[in-house]
N, C-alpha and C positions, 0 to 999 in steps of 0.2 A: 462486435471484437470477442467476447467469450465465444463464440464460434470458431474464430481463426484461432484462438489458444487451443481448444477441443480438437480441433483438425492437424494441430501442431503435436497432439499428444500428451497436453497436460490435463490433466482429470481434474486437479483441484489445487487452489492455495493455501497455504497456513503462514500466517504471522510468527516470525521465531524470535522477532527483537523490535521495541519500538524506542525510540528518544527523542524525547521532547523538549521544546527550547521554549520557554514563555516570551511573549512579545509585548509588555505591558499586560493588564486586566484582562482585553478580551480580542488576544490575538495568541498565535503559536506555529512554532514550526512544529512538526513532527514526522520524522523518518522512518518508515516501516523496513524491516529486512524482511523479503517474502521467499519462501521456499514454493515452487511451481512444481505438483507431484505428478508423477506419471498414473499412469491405471494400476501399477503395484506397488504405490506409494512411495515410490523411487525419489529422492530429487533430480527434478529435469533441470531446472533453472534455479540461480541463486540472484536475486536482484534486489534492488533497493527503489523505494517510491519515497520521496518527501513531497509534504500536502503543507501548503498555507492556509490555516482555519481562522474562522473568525468567530467569534461568541455571539449567537444572536438569542432576542427572547425564546425563540424555539428550539432552540440547541445549537450545537458547532455547525458551520457552514464551510464544506471546501472551496476555497477563491481559486485556487491552482494547484498544482500537482506537477513534479517532475521525475522524470523515469531515469534511473540510474543503471544502466545495463553493462 
């Protein structure tokens, strides 16, 4: 998937905002606004992804995610 992004001209991604909603003590939704940057550092795509997270003894685990284009 990363190769497909590179082939499309995206050089890197930067998280520009994170909104977290707790779901009890051990779960959360986190929505991250991402900027996909081209090789000149310009924003080529502005998108959001929402992650469903679960706290485990080893740290946070991503259960699912939804991309919003």
